[in-house]
C-alpha atoms as one frame of an Amber mdcrd trajectory, in Angstrom:
protein
  -1.744 -25.025  -4.797  -1.479 -22.586  -1.959   1.825 -22.602  -0.195   1.846
 -24.590   3.284   2.507 -22.733   6.643   4.824 -25.251   7.496   7.342 -27.389
   5.742   5.956 -30.859   5.105   9.180 -32.924   6.146  10.601 -30.796   8.756
   8.054 -28.526   9.903   9.737 -25.443   9.809   7.368 -22.511   9.191   7.811
 -21.107   5.797   4.408 -19.767   4.962   5.423 -16.167   5.784   8.452 -16.151
   3.266   6.434 -16.524   0.114   5.398 -13.016  -0.532   8.812 -11.861   0.167
  10.474 -14.462  -2.326   8.089 -13.479  -4.886   8.975  -9.774  -4.617  12.572
 -10.737  -4.784  12.082 -12.582  -7.999  10.057  -9.823  -9.554  12.918  -7.644
  -8.999  15.151 -10.154 -10.725  17.268 -11.607  -8.041  18.587 -15.099  -8.497
  16.464 -17.841  -7.227  19.317 -19.173  -5.078  20.159 -16.230  -3.805  16.660
 -15.424  -2.648  16.300 -18.598  -0.678  19.889 -18.487   0.737  18.908 -14.934
   2.116  15.402 -15.903   3.560  17.044 -18.454   5.759  15.790 -21.846   3.408
  18.834 -24.391   3.816  17.178 -27.282   3.815  16.586 -28.989   0.818  12.796
 -30.131   1.423  11.865 -26.473   2.345  13.864 -25.180  -0.735  11.949 -27.825
  -2.742   8.262 -26.606  -1.870   9.239 -23.106  -3.151  11.007 -24.286  -6.406
   8.227 -26.953  -7.276   5.264 -24.330  -6.446   2.735 -23.516  -9.335   0.186
 -21.145  -8.424  -3.252 -22.387  -9.577  -5.441 -20.746  -7.359  -6.532 -18.158
 -10.015  -7.175 -20.967 -12.659  -9.419 -23.013 -10.164 -10.932 -19.796  -8.938
 -12.417 -19.367 -12.418 -14.642 -22.553 -12.035 -18.006 -22.533 -10.263 -18.798
 -25.002  -7.515 -22.035 -26.889  -8.306
């Protein structure tokens, strides 16, 4: 799954925040604090970030017929 450019529910642009969110998590910052500081207040936007599983590297290993 790739982070969508906009939230599926409310339409707020969120795609540009993904790299900053990942950088904050790698530094050891709490997820709640990172989401609050990025301005993600709605539960629908937060759910996209919290539920994201990066599968692009896994799917890239397979060849297309």
